[in-house]
C-alpha positions, 0 to 999 in steps of 0.5 A, spaced: 317 429 470 318 436 472 312 440 475 313 445 477 321 447 474 326 450 478 326 457 477 333 460 474 336 460 469 333 457 462 336 450 462 333 448 469 333 441 471 327 437 470 322 433 475 318 427 475 311 431 475 307 427 480 312 429 486 316 435 489 323 435 492 322 433 500 326 435 506 327 431 511 326 432 518 330 438 520 330 442 512 335 437 509 333 433 503 332 426 502 336 422 498 334 415 498 332 410 503 338 406 506 340 403 511 346 408 511 344 414 508 346 421 508 339 422 507 333 419 502 329 423 495 323 420 493 320 414 495 322 408 490 317 404 486 315 397 488 319 392 483 315 388 478 317 383 473 320 385 467 319 381 462 325 378 458 325 379 451 327 374 445 335 374 447 339 377 452 342 383 448 336 385 446 334 384 454 340 388 456 338 393 451 331 394 453 334 395 461 334 389 464 332 389 471 333 397 471 326 397 466 322 401 472 327 406 473 329 408 465 320 408 464 322 413 470 327 418 467 323 417 459 317 420 463 319 426 465 316 432 463 319 439 462 314 444 459 319 450 458 321 446 452 314 445 448 312 440 443 315 438 436 308 439 435 309 446 436 315 447 431 313 442 425 308 441 421 304 434 421 305 429 417 300 427 411 299 420 412 296 419 406 303 421 403 310 417 402 316 420 405 322 419 401 325 416 408 321 414 415 325 417 421 323 413 427 326 417 433 326 424 436 332 424 441 338 428 438 340 423 433 333 422 429 332 430 429 340 431 427 338 426 421 331 428 419 334 435 418 340 432 415 334 429 409 330 434 409 337 439 407 337 435 401 331 435 398 328 429 401 321 429 404 321 426 410 318 424 416 319 425 423 316 419 427 315 417 435 314 421 442 313 428 443 317 428 449 323 433 452 330 432 452 330 428 459 338 426 460 343 429 462 349 431 456 357 432 458 362 433 452 369 436 451 368 442 449 374 443 443 368 437 440 362 441 440 366 447 438 368 444 432 360 442 430 358 450 431 354 448 439 359 451 443 352 456 444 347 450 447 352 449 453 349 452 459 356 452 464 363 451 461 370 448 465 377 450 462 379 443 465 378 436 467 380 432 473 381 425 476 382 421 482 384 413 481 389 413 488 389 417 495 392 423 493 394 424 487 390 428 482 390 428 475 389 434 471 387 432 464 389 439 461 382 439 457 376 443 456 369 440 458 362 443 458 355 441 460 350 441 454 343 445 455 338 441 453 333 446 452 337 449 447 340 444 444 333 441 442 331 448 440 337 448 435 336 442 432 328 443 432 329 449 428 334 446 423 328 440 422 323 446 421 327 450 416 328 443 412 321 442 411 320 435 416 314 434 417 311 430 424 307 424 426 307 424 433 305 415 436 309 410 439 312 405 434 308 397 433 312 395 427 316 396 421 315 393 415 320 394 408 317 390 401 324 387 399 321 386 392 320 394 391 322 401 394 316 401 400 316 400 407 311 402 413 311 405 420 305 402 424 304 406 429 300 403 435 293 405 434 293 403 427 296 410 424 301 408 418 306 412 415 308 409 409 315 410 406 321 408 401 326 407 406 325 406 414 331 409 418 331 406 426 334 412 430 331 411 437 335 409 441 338 401 443 330 399 444 330 400 436 335 394 436 328 389 437 327 391 429 334 387 427 338 383 427 344 382 429 351 379 427 352 372 432 359 370 435 360 377 439 360 377 446 354 380 449 351 387 450 354 389 457 352 397 459 354 403 463 349 405 469 349 412 473 345 415 478 345 423 479 342 429 482 343 435 481 342 439 488 344 444 493 349 442 496 354 444 503 361 442 503 363 441 496 368 446 495 372 442 501 374 436 497 374 438 490 376 445 487 369 448 484 372 452 477 374 445 476 370 438 472 370 432 476 371 427 471 372 421 474 373 419 482 376 412 483 377 412 491 373 408 494 371 412 499 363 409 498 364 404 503 369 403 510 370 410 512 366 414 517 363 420 515 367 427 512 374 422 514 374 421 506 379 428 505 384 425 511 386 419 507 394 419 505 397 414 501 399 409 505 396 410 510 388 409 509 385 407 515 383 400 513 390 399 510 391 397 502 389 404 500 382 401 502 383 396 496 382 390 500 377 384 499 376 389 493 377 384 487 370 382 486 367 388 487 365 392 480 368 399 480 364 406 480 366 413 481 364 420 482 362 424 476 360 431 477 359 439 476 360 444 480 354 449 477 354 456 481 353 457 488 351 452 492 349 448 486 352 441 484 351 436 479 352 429 483 352 422 479 356 415 480 357 412 474 359 404 473 364 405 466 361 398 463 358 392 468 356 385 465 350 385 468 349 392 469 350 395 476 344 396 479 341 402 480 339 401 487 347 400 489 350 405 485 345 410 490 347 407 496 355 408 493 353 415 493 350 417 499 356 414 502 361 417 498 357 423 500 357 422 508 365 420 507 366 427 504 363 432 508 358 434 502 351 435 506 345 434 500 340 440 502 336 440 496 334 436 491 332 440 484 333 432 480 335 426 479 337 422 473 337 414 472 343 413 466 342 407 463 347 406 456 347 400 453 354 398 450 359 393 446 355 386 443 353 385 436 353 390 430 346 390 425 347 385 419 347 388 413 342 385 409 335 387 412 331 392 408 331 397 414 337 401 417 339 405 424 342 411 425 345 413 433 345 408 439 340 404 435 345 402 429 351 401 435 354 408 435 355 408 442 363 407 444 362 400 447 369 402 453 366 409 454 359 410 452 360 417 449 354 417 442 352 425 442 357 427 438 359 421 434 353 422 432 352 430 431 358 429 427 356 423 423 349 425 421 350 429 414 354 423 411 348 418 413 344 423 410 348 423 404 349 415 404 341 415 404 339 420 399 345 416 394 341 409 396 334 412 393 337 415 387 342 409 385 338 402 388 332 399 385 329 396 392 330 397 399 333 391 401 338 393 397 337 401 398 338 399 406 345 395 404 347 400 400 345 404 408 349 399 412 355 399 408 357 406 409 355 406 415 359 400 418 365 399 413 370 394 414 374 399 416 370 402 422 368 394 424 375 393 425 375 399 429 369 397 433 372 391 433 378 394 438 373 397 442 369 391 443 376 388 446 378 393 450 370 394 453 371 388 455 378 388 458 375 394 462 368 390 464 374 385 468 377 388 471 377 389 479 378 396 483 385 396 483 386 394 476 381 399 474 385 405 477 392 402 475 389 402 468 386 409 468 392 412 471 396 410 464 390 412 460 390 420 462 399 418 461 399 417 454 399 422 449 393 426 448 393 425 441 392 418 443 387 418 448 383 424 446 382 422 438 380 414 442 374 417 446 372 422 440 372 415 435 377 417 430 383 413 431 384 409 425 383 401 426 392 402 424 392 408 430 388 403 435 394 398 435 399 404 436 395 406 441 394 399 444 402 399 444 403 404 447 398 402 452 402 396 453 408 399 453 407 405 459 402 400 463 405 397 470 406 390 470 400 387 473 396 392 467 401 388 462 399 381 465 391 383 464 392 385 457 396 379 455 391 374 459 385 377 455 388 377 448 390 370 449 383 367 453 377 372 451 373 371 445 373 379 444 380 377 441 377 372 436 373 377 434 378 382 433 382 379 429 377 377 425 374 384 423 383 386 422 384 380 417 391 381 415 394 388 417 400 389 414 405 390 419 409 396 416 402 400 416 403 399 424 410 401 424 408 408 419 403 410 424 407 408 431 412 413 428 408 418 427 404 418 433 411 418 437 413 424 432 407 428 435 
């Protein structure tokens, strides 16, 4: 989706190939067509019926009613990234791979590289597409991975707003990933590890349960023969997998964003600090340019502007000042069932910008971000493996997955290698890999995170603000490692008790009611089984000493 590229840094954003940035009359670019628009960006495609897959979970994994916008996002172009075929040699379809990795995103490329480093013959299969998503990461986590040099911008701190007049400094550095640099680095690793590539759309995956034989069938009839298949093509690959039953259904995080030249951003936010969350309800009920005048207890609409919002799905502004007048602005719904539509997020972003006095002058790129979260985990008794979002490695309560997938790829490659060496057939080899990826301990952790996600999905705007105010009052060890999926199942229980102790009465009541009545609580209790209270007590003491 890019022709032409915007001039600037080597990480300049990408565009839809068929359309240029438009300007409204008087030189102001348009953001969207809406009744109370700040301005409008390209016209929206006509809505088309979306075929419902075999179940609600897969329907949501594939984008639900927002599928047309996911295709807009996926079809972006960036010639500056080059093609995979220019870097990796072609796969010989007469040969048999040890592992066929399906998917050419960050998870698939990293896993393929790690497998190749172990001496395995790897066929990378999928669309030869550029990286098109915007990735924000905590700086310390990317530094641990040795990927700090792939960041195009960093901020020493991040800030949040949950209520008027109450800025919360997170105290943690944040970074924006350069898509081009990250993709180039991962492709270089694949090349050095001997990974080979075959471009195409996957139509089917087949594994023989009796022997170590499998195949990936592409549209057009090409076949990749292999011993094991790994699906790393995102949540859409769930159509080839089987999942647990009796688990709360999949939800989704949705976001609509723009990278643009703007005026007035500095009047509302410190440009040297990354804006992580602004939950203040500036997207409705305010005249243009009046958001900055609101004071605690003196909101022009009363009730801090939150009266009558008990049925509203909350969303927040996420923003990165990129230098000069260039800013990335994104309206995000953390989690919802059903997903909050992009059209709603667009309207909220335009109205929020107007209320803040932020004038959009030129738009370089639009983004439609859709992240399926939560839902059931894959079953271990199937002859096909998966990794990344396809294996549900997305944090249910936050939507984070990039850093985790990159961090866990070496262990996943080790499990695949061991399975090939020690298991007699694809069925048992895949079962070995699934058990390594989703150990009982990790299943307990996932059940806790799903419990938390379901809680967040049911909170209104008032309770959401109170919850996150409490969250960032937790000891840094707890909230940082919660976001990074690094807390053990016992530490997560300590996290819950500490949150309960610090929370206001309304959040305490919601936590108790959620635990007593929601099916996610039963799922979590089943996953945890009988845990000794001594472990919990020791964990709490340890956390209090930090």
